[in-house]
N, C-alpha and C positions, 0 to 999 in steps of 0.2 A: 564543974557540973555540968557545961553549956556541953562540952564541947564530948558527956558522955552520953550527950543522949544525941548529938547529929551521930555524932557514932552508931549507936543502935537503930535513926536511922539509915542509916547508906550500909550499913546489914539486913533490916526489913526490907527496906525495895531495892538493895541488888540479891538480894536471896530467889531463889529457885521457888519456895511456896509460895513469892508476894505476885513471880508471872504466871507460874502457874495459870489456867481458864477455865482446861480442866473444871472441874464444878461448879462452874456458874449454871451452867448449861444445868447443871444439876439439884439446883435451887430454882431455876429456874417453870423446870416441869414439877418441883416439885410443890411449887404457888397454881402452878395450875390444876397441879389436881386437886387443890382444897378449895380451888375457887372450882370446876366440878365437883365436890363437893355438897359443896355448900347451894348449889344452886339444883343439883342433887336431891337435898334433900328436903330443901322449903319448897321444891312441888310438889316429891311425894307426899312431904304433911295435907298442902293444901288438894292433889288430886286423888287422896288420901281419904281426906274427913268430904268430898267428891261424893265417892265407893258406898261411901258407910252410909250413907243419905239418901243414897237411888236405890241401899239396898236393904233398910230400913223402911223406906214408905214400903219399895214394893213386896214386902214381908206383911207391913200393917197392911195390903190391897190385898196379899194370899188370905190374909185371915177372916180377913174381911167379907170376902168370896164365896153364900152357901152351896153343898158344894146337896146335888136333887138327889132324890134317887127313884 
């Protein structure tokens, strides 16, 4: 059984698929994209809440102003 495993490893490590590094850059780009998306979502949530609060405060202020005729 040990010889079967050794043959399988030799076949795997000797194959073009195991030596091919073209897919590595794609994986790196996906990782970077996920990190950017996570940062963007966090920023959007923080910034969005501040904008919402500001708009609510401005709306309340406008509603409280009486228009003189």
